[in-house]
C-alpha positions in Angstrom: 9.8 -41.0 38.0 10.3 -40.2 34.4 10.8 -36.5 35.2 13.5 -37.5 37.7 15.1 -39.8 35.1 15.4 -37.1 32.4 16.5 -34.4 34.9 19.3 -36.8 36.0 20.4 -37.2 32.4 20.5 -33.4 31.9 22.5 -32.9 35.0 24.9 -35.6 34.0 25.4 -34.1 30.5 26.0 -30.6 31.9 28.5 -32.0 34.4 30.7 -33.3 31.7 30.5 -30.6 29.1 32.2 -27.2 29.0 34.1 -24.4 27.3 36.6 -26.6 25.5 34.1 -29.1 24.0 34.8 -28.0 20.4 38.5 -29.0 20.8 37.8 -32.3 22.5 38.6 -34.4 19.4 42.1 -32.9 19.3 43.1 -34.2 22.7 43.8 -37.7 24.0 40.4 -39.1 25.1 39.8 -40.4 28.6 38.3 -43.9 29.1 35.1 -43.2 30.9 32.7 -45.5 32.8 29.3 -45.5 31.4 26.4 -44.3 33.6 22.9 -45.6 33.3 20.4 -43.4 35.2 17.2 -44.8 36.7 18.5 -47.1 39.4 17.8 -46.2 43.0 20.3 -46.2 45.9 18.4 -49.1 47.4 19.1 -51.2 44.3 22.8 -50.5 44.5 22.9 -51.2 48.2 21.3 -54.6 47.8 24.3 -55.8 45.7 27.0 -53.9 47.5 28.5 -56.9 49.2 29.0 -58.7 45.9 30.3 -55.6 44.0 32.2 -53.7 46.6 35.5 -54.4 44.7 34.1 -53.4 41.3 35.2 -49.8 40.4 32.5 -49.4 37.7 29.8 -50.4 40.2 31.2 -48.1 42.9 31.3 -45.2 40.4 27.7 -45.7 39.4 26.6 -46.0 43.0 28.5 -42.8 44.0 27.1 -40.9 41.0 23.6 -42.0 41.7 24.0 -40.7 45.2 25.6 -37.5 43.8 22.5 -36.9 41.7 20.3 -37.7 44.6 22.1 -35.2 46.9 23.4 -37.9 49.2 26.9 -36.6 49.3 28.0 -38.7 52.3 27.2 -41.9 50.3 28.7 -40.4 47.2 32.0 -39.6 48.9 32.2 -43.0 50.6 31.7 -45.0 47.4 33.9 -42.9 45.2 36.7 -43.0 47.8 36.4 -46.8 47.7 36.6 -46.8 43.9 39.7 -44.5 43.9 41.4 -46.7 46.5 41.0 -49.7 44.1 42.3 -47.7 41.1 44.1 -44.6 42.3 45.6 -43.8 38.9 42.3 -43.8 37.0 41.9 -40.2 35.7 38.1 -40.6 35.2 37.5 -41.8 38.8 39.7 -39.0 40.1 37.7 -36.5 38.1 34.4 -37.9 39.4 35.8 -37.8 43.0 36.7 -34.1 42.4 33.2 -33.3 41.2 31.7 -35.0 44.2 33.9 -33.3 46.7 33.3 -30.0 45.0 29.6 -30.3 45.4 30.1 -31.4 49.0 32.0 -28.2 49.6 35.4 -29.7 50.1 37.4 -27.5 47.7 40.8 -28.8 48.7 40.0 -32.4 48.1 38.3 -31.5 44.9 41.4 -29.7 43.6 43.6 -32.6 44.8 41.5 -35.1 42.8 41.4 -32.9 39.7 45.2 -32.5 39.8 45.5 -36.3 40.2 43.3 -36.8 37.2 45.6 -34.5 35.2 48.8 -36.2 36.5 47.5 -39.4 35.0 46.1 -37.8 31.8 47.6 -34.4 31.1 45.2 -33.7 28.3 42.0 -34.2 30.4 40.1 -31.1 29.4 37.2 -31.6 31.8 39.6 -31.7 34.8 41.4 -28.6 33.5 38.1 -26.8 33.1 37.1 -27.5 36.7 40.5 -26.4 38.0 40.4 -23.0 36.3 37.0 -22.4 37.8 38.5 -23.1 41.2 41.7 -21.1 40.8 42.7 -18.8 37.9 46.4 -19.8 38.4 45.6 -22.9 36.3 45.0 -20.8 33.3 48.7 -20.8 32.6 48.9 -24.6 32.6 45.9 -25.1 30.3 47.2 -22.3 28.1 50.5 -24.1 27.7 48.6 -27.3 26.8 46.8 -25.4 24.0 50.0 -23.8 22.9 51.7 -27.2 22.6 48.7 -28.4 20.5 48.8 -25.3 18.3 52.5 -26.0 17.5 51.8 -29.7 16.9 48.6 -29.3 14.8 49.6 -26.0 13.2 46.2 -24.5 13.9 45.6 -20.8 14.5 42.3 -21.4 16.4 44.3 -23.3 19.0 46.9 -20.5 19.1 44.0 -18.0 19.6 42.6 -20.1 22.5 46.1 -20.3 24.1 46.5 -16.5 23.8 43.1 -16.0 25.4 44.0 -18.3 28.3 47.4 -16.7 28.8 45.6 -13.3 28.9 43.2 -14.6 31.5 46.1 -15.7 33.6 47.8 -12.3 33.3 44.6 -10.4 34.1 43.3 -12.6 36.9 46.7 -13.3 38.5 48.7 -10.1 37.8 51.3 -10.9 40.4 51.5 -14.5 39.4 54.8 -16.4 39.1 54.5 -17.0 35.4 53.2 -13.6 34.1 56.4 -12.9 32.2 56.4 -16.4 30.7 52.8 -15.9 29.7 53.6 -12.7 27.8 56.5 -14.5 26.1 54.2 -17.3 25.2 51.6 -14.9 23.8 54.4 -13.5 21.5 55.3 -17.0 20.5 51.7 -17.7 19.6 51.5 -14.5 17.5 54.6 -15.6 15.6 53.1 -19.1 15.2 49.9 -17.6 13.8 51.9 -15.8 11.2 53.8 -19.0 10.3 50.5 -20.9 10.1 49.0 -18.1 7.8 52.0 -18.3 5.6 51.8 -22.1 5.5 48.1 -22.0 4.8 48.7 -19.6 1.9 51.3 -22.0 0.5 48.8 -24.8 0.9 46.1 -22.7 -0.8 48.4 -21.8 -3.7 49.4 -25.5 -4.0 45.8 -26.5 -4.1 45.0 -23.8 -6.6 47.9 -25.0 -8.8 46.7 -28.6 -8.4 43.2 -27.5 -9.4 44.5 -25.5 -12.4 46.6 -28.5 -13.4 43.6 -30.8 -13.1 41.5 -28.3 -15.1 44.3 -28.1 -17.7 44.5 -31.8 -17.9 40.7 -32.1 -18.3 40.8 -29.5 -21.0 43.6 -31.3 -22.8 41.7 -34.6 -22.7 38.5 -32.9 -24.0 40.5 -31.1 -26.8 42.3 -34.3 -27.6 38.9 -36.1 -27.9 37.6 -33.3 -30.1 40.6 -33.3 -32.4 40.6 -37.0 -33.0 36.8 -37.2 -33.3 35.4 -34.2 -35.1 36.3 -33.2 -38.7 38.4 -36.4 -39.4 39.2 -35.7 -43.1 42.5 -34.0 -44.0 43.8 -32.2 -47.1 47.0 -30.3 -47.3 50.0 -29.1 -49.3 53.7 -29.5 -48.3 57.1 -28.4 -49.5 60.0 -30.6 -48.7 63.5 -31.8 -49.6 64.6 -35.4 -50.2 68.3 -36.4 -50.1 68.6 -40.0 -51.5 71.3 -42.2 -50.0 71.5 -44.1 -53.3 73.5 -42.6 -56.1 71.1 -43.4 -58.9 72.8 -44.3 -62.2 71.1 -43.1 -65.4 72.2 -45.5 -68.2 71.8 -44.8 -71.9 68.8 -46.4 -73.6 69.3 -49.4 -75.7 67.4 -47.8 -78.5 69.0 -44.4 -78.3 69.7 -43.1 -81.9 73.4 -43.5 -82.9 75.5 -40.7 -84.1 75.7 -40.4 -87.8 78.6 -42.4 -89.1 79.1 -43.9 -85.6 78.1 -47.2 -84.0 77.2 -45.5 -80.6 74.8 -42.9 -79.4 77.1 -41.2 -76.9 80.6 -41.5 -75.5 79.1 -41.2 -72.1 76.8 -44.2 -71.3 76.2 -43.5 -67.5 75.4 -40.4 -65.6 75.2 -40.4 -61.8 72.6 -38.5 -59.8 75.0 -37.1 -57.3 77.1 -35.6 -60.2 74.0 -33.6 -61.1 72.3 -32.8 -57.8 72.4 -33.8 -54.1 68.9 -32.8 -53.0 65.5 -32.6 -54.7 63.0 -30.1 -53.6 59.4 -31.4 -53.8 56.0 -29.9 -53.9 53.5 -32.3 -52.3 49.7 -32.5 -52.2 47.8 -35.1 -50.2 45.0 -36.0 -47.9 44.2 -38.3 -45.0 41.8 -39.5 -42.4 41.9 -39.4 -38.6 40.8 -42.5 -36.7 41.3 -42.9 -33.0 44.9 -41.7 -32.4 46.0 -42.7 -35.9 46.3 -40.6 -39.1 46.3 -42.4 -42.4 47.6 -40.3 -45.3 48.6 -40.5 -49.0 50.7 -37.9 -50.9 51.7 -37.2 -54.5 55.2 -35.7 -54.8 56.5 -33.6 -57.7 60.1 -32.3 -58.2 61.6 -30.5 -61.1 65.1 -29.1 -60.7 67.3 -27.2 -63.2 70.8 -28.7 -63.5 72.4 -27.5 -66.8 74.7 -30.5 -66.9 76.8 -30.6 -70.0 78.4 -33.9 -71.2 80.5 -34.7 -74.3 78.8 -36.5 -77.1 81.4 -36.7 -79.9 83.9 -34.8 -81.9 83.9 -34.0 -85.7 86.3 -32.6 -88.2 85.2 -29.3 -89.7 85.8 -28.4 -93.4 88.7 -26.3 -92.3 90.1 -29.5 -90.7 89.5 -28.3 -87.2 88.4 -30.6 -84.4 85.0 -29.6 -83.0 83.4 -30.9 -79.8 79.7 -31.7 -80.2 78.1 -31.2 -76.8 74.6 -31.9 -75.3 73.2 -31.1 -72.0 70.7 -32.2 -69.3 68.5 -29.3 -68.6 66.5 -30.6 -65.6 65.8 -33.5 -63.4 62.2 -34.5 -62.8 60.9 -36.7 -60.0 57.4 -38.1 -59.3 56.4 -40.4 -56.5 53.5 -41.4 -54.3 53.8 -42.1 -50.6 51.6 -43.4 -47.8 52.0 -42.7 -44.1 50.5 -44.1 -40.9 51.0 -41.7 -38.0 50.4 -42.5 -34.3 50.0 -39.7 -31.7 52.4 -40.1 -28.8 52.1 -36.6 -27.2 49.3 -34.0 -27.1 49.3 -30.7 -25.2 47.2 -28.2 -27.0 48.2 -26.9 -29.5 51.2 -29.2 -29.9 51.0 -32.8 -31.2 53.8 -35.2 -31.7 53.5 -38.3 -34.0 55.7 -41.2 -34.9 55.1 -42.7 -38.4 55.8 -45.5 -40.8 56.1 -44.6 -44.5 56.1 -46.4 -47.9 56.8 -44.8 -51.3 57.3 -45.6 -54.9 58.2 -43.4 -57.9 60.8 -42.5 -60.5 63.5 -39.9 -61.4 64.3 -39.0 -64.9 66.6 -36.7 -66.8 65.0 -34.0 -69.0 67.1 -33.7 -72.2 66.6 -32.1 -75.6 67.2 -35.5 -77.2 66.3 -38.1 -74.6 69.0 -40.8 -74.4 69.0 -42.0 -70.8 66.7 -44.3 -68.9 64.7 -43.2 -65.9 65.6 -44.6 -62.4 62.8 -46.2 -60.3 62.6 -45.8 -56.6 60.6 -47.5 -53.8 61.1 -48.2 -50.1 60.0 -48.2 -46.5 61.0 -45.9 -43.7 60.2 -44.4 -40.3 59.7 -40.8 -39.2 58.2 -38.3 -36.8 56.0 -35.3 -37.2 55.4 -32.2 -35.0 52.1 -30.4 -35.5 50.7 -27.2 -34.2 47.0 -26.8 -34.6 44.8 -23.7 -34.7 41.1 -24.5 -35.0 40.9 -26.7 -38.1 44.3 -25.7 -39.5 47.4 -27.7 -38.8 51.0 -26.6 -39.4 53.3 -29.6 -39.7 57.0 -30.2 -39.6 57.9 -33.7 -40.9 61.1 -35.8 -40.8 61.4 -39.2 -42.5 64.2 -41.6 -42.9 64.1 -44.2 -45.6 65.5 -47.5 -44.3 64.7 -50.1 -46.9 64.6 -50.1 -50.7 66.0 -47.8 -53.4 64.4 -44.7 -51.9 66.6 -44.8 -48.8 67.5 -41.4 -47.6 66.3 -38.4 -45.7 63.2 -36.3 -46.1 62.4 -33.0 -44.3 59.2 -31.1 -45.1 56.8 -28.5 -43.9 53.2 -28.1 -44.7 49.7 -27.0 -43.9 46.6 -29.2 -43.6 43.0 -28.5 -43.1 40.5 -30.7 -41.1 36.9 -31.1 -42.3 34.2 -33.6 -42.6 32.4 -35.0 -45.6 
């Protein structure tokens, strides 16, 4: 009994499998009635009166008879099931299989065709039809051609070409031979289109992978930059253009001219009369933490101006009037500044920072006989910095704008820093 049971299962599986199994998932599935082997015809017969209007029961009864070789019973029961559900593609397919085994080819073809009418993508029915007549190769080839266009798959196009060629070779005088050749040409063009499309997809995927790898490399390099060798030391060269016109006033204790009650006829000298911009040499250092850089700098400036101003006049022994002149040789500036920079953009090797600044210092006039007071400066500002890094070296271009205090103005500088650890 067990041998008969397993043999029935094998026959059943083979009956519903075939050449197109690997494509079955691409086509609309057919709702099938489950079959449980092992029941005898007698068992089915005992409940026939109660189940004669149940298509699932009738199918199982018919298929059990089919496996047992009782084709008369199989035909009778499957016909009853088809009468109850004439548009069920699965029942039509099962009827075709039964009539085919019974030797009635015409009824088998008629039922397979009915199965396809109700479910055009029923591969099992198509497979049976092409076995019975090669003229159906054209129809199933068209089905695969449509799927090839819809799914943009070259393997479906290859299958369609193979089926069209079978039709041409096995039905050389067929009605659709010319159409089949045209369809083969169409499939060849489609394969070229699919290949081009797949190349584009591959290129897109490669670009995506490269972009992902680049992004990962940037993240890793960013982590390395802000983690390793956090100490900075550097030198800069920059220019500061104060917005304020500093006024250098004469000292209260400046020595008076002999025979005069004043030290100078000029008691105020303005910065912008001497110079508009100061060029600074800067040294400094800092520390990197997270995405911040904390820095401090010392600024030095010393500019030649050669500004001459009138001090007084005297009468010479020859009774001539002579101007006594003095001059300002240079302007000197010293200040300290602190910066907090925050990284807003990082693509190796470029880094962009925004920053807040604070500074304090003084500007004084360098004279042969000092007479004028120094001017003190202090303030707060904002800025931005662009950095290009190479290993542990950093080239920086910095712009700052003083917004508050006496050091309001514009600063532009360029410098080099070196990263290391202590």
